[in-house]
N, C-alpha and C positions, 0 to 999 in steps of 0.2 A: 838381474835384471828382471823387470816387468813385466809379468806374464800376457799382461796388455799391448804391452808391446813388442814389434815381431820384426825379423831380421828381415831386410829385404834381400840379401845372398843365399837363403833359405826357400825353396821353390817351393809353392802352395800348392797341396794335390790335388788334382780335378776332381769336384763331388757330387759331379753329374755325372750318371750311371749313363748316360745314351748322350753324347756329344753330337748324334746326327741329329737330334732334335733342336739342337741350335741353330742347325745349319737350316732346317727348312723352317724353323720359325720365322727367322731373318727373311724366305724369302716370302714366305705368305701375309706374312705382319699388315703388309700395305694395301693386299685382294682384299681382308677381311676386313677393312676397318670402317666402311658403310654397315656394316651390322652392329658396329658399338659406339654407332652417333645416336645420343639421345634424340633427335630428332627426326632419325627416319627408320628409328623402331618401329613396334606395333605398338601402339595407345604408348609412347613415349619410354618401351621398352628393348631391351636387347634381342637379338633375332640370333640366339648363339644356336641357333640348328640350323641355318643357313650359310654360320661361319664354318660349323663344323662339315657340312655338304660340301663347298668349296675347297675345304684342305681334304677331304676325303677323295674329290676327285682330280685334285691337282698328284694327290700322294695315295694310290689305292693300296698298296703293299703296306701301310698303315695300320696298326690296331686299332680299335674303337678305343683302346684306351691310351694309346697313343696320338691321336685327335682328341678326345679331350684332357690330354694336357697341356697340349697345342693351343683351346678353344681356352681356356683358363689361363692361361699364360696369357692370351692375347686381352682375353679380358681386363687383367691384373695389369695388364700394357697402359691400356687404351682408358680404365679407369681415372688414371691420373692425369691425362693428356685431354679428353675430349670434355668442355667446357658442360656441367648439368645444366 
């Protein structure tokens, strides 16, 4: 069997160490959208600081690192979806 082929009957192990962040991401992604619009940012740039504040205010139990992970994920998410 070719190593590039995968058997669909074999379960793929979860690669994420924090699956709870995926759930939080799905909840907050639309709340932080305005901060990643090119036209709404500061002088055409994004306002990731404010996105981090929204995430932290909604989930104060998250660590600074967790908030940064979510902001980075949101940035990557919107980079491909928001027109330049």
